[in-house]
Structures are given as C-alpha cells and as structure tokens.
N, C-alpha and C positions, 0 to 999 in steps of 0.2 A: 343427586341432590334434589330435594323437593323445591319446586318453583316458589319463589317468594310472591306473596300476593300483596295485600295492602300494607304499605310501609309506614311504620309508626315509631313513636318514641315514648318513653315514660320519664317524667321529670318531677323534681321536688326542689326544696330550698337549695340543694347542693348544686344546682345549675345556675343559681343566682338570677339576675335579671335577663330575661330572654327577649330577643327581637322576633316576635311571632310573624311579622311580615316576611322576614328573611327565612324563617323556618318554612313558611308556606311556599316560598319560591324554590326551596330544596325538595319539593314534591313529597312532603310529609303528609300522609293521608289521614292520620289520627294521632291523638296524644292521650296518654293515660296520666292523669294529674294526681299527685298525692294530696289528699284533703287534710290528712292529719295522721297522728300516731298515738298509740296507747302508752301506758306506763305501768310500772310495777304496782302502784297504788290504785290502779283502775281508772285514773283520770285520763281523759282524751284531750289532746292538744291539737290545735289547727296548725297546719304548715304555714309559715309566715308568708310564703309566696303564692299560696293557693288562690286567693281572691284575685290577685293580679293575673295569674296564669289563665284562669278560666275566663276572665273578662276579655283578655287580649286574644286568646286563642279563638274564642267564639266570634270576636269582631272580625277576624280574617277568615272565618268560615272553616276552621279546622275542627272536625268533629272530635269530641272528647269523651273519655271515660274517667273513672275515678278509682283510686285505691287508698286503702287505709292500712298502715303498718301496725299489726296487732301484737300485743303482749299478753293476751288473755290466757289466764291459767285456770279458769273455771268457765262453765257454761254461762253462769250469770254475768261474768265479765265480758264474754263474747257478745252476749245480748246487749249489754250496756254500750259496748263499742258500736254495734250496729245501730242501736237507737240514736246514738250521738250522730252518726253519719246521716241517718235519715233526717234528723232535725237540721243539720247543716246544709243538706241538699234541697231543702224546701224551696228556696228562691230560684232554683235551677230546674225545677220540674218542667218537662216538655222541651228541654234543651240538650240533654245528655244522650248521645246516640250510641255510646259504647257501655259495656257492663260496669258494675260497681263491684270492686274486688277487695276481698280480704287478703292482705299480704301476710302470710304465715311462713316465717323463715328464721326467726330470731333464735340464737343458740340457747337463750334462757328457757326455751320451751322444750328442749330436747329431753329433759328428765321426766317430762309428763308421760312420754310414751305415745305409741300410735293411737290407741283407742281414745284417750282423752283429747289429744289434738284434733282427731277426726270429729269428735263430738262438738268441739268448739267451732270448727268450720261449718258443720251442719247448722248450729245455732245461729251463727252470723248470717249465713246465706238464707236460712228459712225466715229470719226476721226481716231481711230485705225483701224477700219474695212476698211475704205477707203484706208488706207496705207497697206492693206493686212496682218494685224495682227489679232490675235484671241482675242477679248476683253471679259472682265468679270467685274463685280463689286463685291466688298466685303463690307459687313456691318454686324452689330450684330442685333439680333432679334428685340429688342425694337426700334432701330433706323429705321429698315425696316418698322415696323408697325406704327410708329409715325411720321416719317419724309420723307417717300418715298411712291410713288404710285406703289405698287408691280404689279398690273395688267397692268400698262402702260410699265413695264419693262420686260415682259415675253419673249420677243425676245432675251434678253441678258442673258448670263450665270451669275448665282448667286453663290457666295462663301459666305456662311452664317456662322456666329459665333453663336453657340448655345450650351452652356455647359450642358444643360439638355438633354443629348444625345438622350435618348429614348422617349422624349416628343413628342406626335403626333402633327403635324400641316400640313398645306396644301401647303407649299412653295416648289416649284420644284427647287432644288439646285444641282449643279454639284460637288461642293466641300463643305465640312463641317469642320469648325474649332471647335473641340469638347473639347479642354482643353487649358488653358493658364499656366499650371504648370507641363508640361511634363518634364521628365528627360531622356536625350538622351546622349549616349556615345559621347565624343568629344566636348560637350558643357557644359560650367560651368553655373550652375544655371538653372532656369526654361526656357522652350521654348514652344511656341504654337504647338499643335499637330493637324494635319489635316487628312482627308481622301478624296480621289478622288473617286467619284462614276461613273465616265465616263473614258473611255480610251482616254484621251486627246492626247497622242502621235499619236495614230492611226487617230483620227479625224482631228487634225491639219495638219498632213502630207497628208491625203487624200484630204482635202480641199485646200491644197497648201497655207497655212497661215504661218506667222512668217518667211518667206523667204525660205520655203521648196518648191521643185518642184518635178515633176515626176522622175527626175534624181538626185535629191539631197534629200536623205532620211537618217534617222538614225535608227538603231536597238537598242532596250533596252536590256541591259545585266543584 
C-alpha cells in the first residue's frame, strides 16, 4: 500500500455547517472546497456554503483548493465555467494554496465521448492557466478510462477518485480521493477523504500561481 501523505477532505453543501476548528484538530492538512456547479443551460451557480467554508477554513489556517462541478457540453461552455470560477476567485487571490479543479464526472456527459470531454478539460484548464491559476481536473477511475483520453491530458494535474486504494494502475495523479465515507471531527455524517502526493503549497508559490508572488507568500502551520 502506498503511504498516505498530506491528509485532506473535499466538501460542499452536502456537509452542511462545518466546525472548522474541530476539523483542524483532526489533523486535516488541506481541504478542497466546491465553489459552484454548472447546469444544462450553461449557467454557473455558487455553492451556498462556499463563502462560509473558505472564510472559516482560512481562519484556522487550513490550506484550501477549489473545485467546480462541470456540466459543460461544448468548449465554449467549459470556457464560460472557467471564466466564472476566475471571477468568483478574485477576492481570494494569494490565499489558495492548492489547485483549482474541474470536476468532470456527471453521467450526462457520457454521450459526448472521449474526445469531446477531453477537449472540454483542456479548455477549462487552459483558461485557468492563462489567468495565472494552477489548474487540475478531477474524475473517478471508470470515467477516466471510458470517457476521457488520459494520454492527451498528461500535462494537466489529475485528482483521481479510486476507492480501491492499493490497486495498481498506471495513472500519474497528484491527489487521490480514496474514500467517500470518512468520519472527521466537526462534520456531521460522511465526508470524502483525500491525500495529496505533491507539495502543492510549495509548487504553487514557486510558480507564482493563484495570485502568489515572490513577495506574497504563505507559510503552512
């Protein structure tokens, strides 16, 4: 079994009101927060708990990253989603130490096929990269194998959901979601558990992404 590294969680409105002080006490090293989600008509909507989650997580010095649940069916829609995320993140530039992820997993996208879904990931990630953010895409193992062209996405960071934690495979991922039924202090009910296999705070600050510069850095406590 691969040794787990930085222990994290990902959360959205489904976790309800979180006691981030208690989460911190449970040795959670980072949190991926859902900023919003798309829709069939191309409209992006904010997660109703995002503002609270990012404010309170940062107050207790839990490093955060961001994810957006995509419904994009065209490259134009993927770009609109990414542009919306960029606008919403403007108040938090220089405070986000983990990547900004496109969550592509919805079964409504399966009929598009591998090539189209892959192009949508590229559009989303390239738009974020061009705005000086550090992009990533999230998906689960069977979606990756059936509805994306992994080899065409090697230049982008992968956050993979695979609950057969020690199963061997050839995918190079920086983050792993290894459970959807974790129990963490400060959160009622189940929560997704993740690990980070890269030192994203160091990488993102060194590359001056997410609003960080040589004179604007954060230390991890």
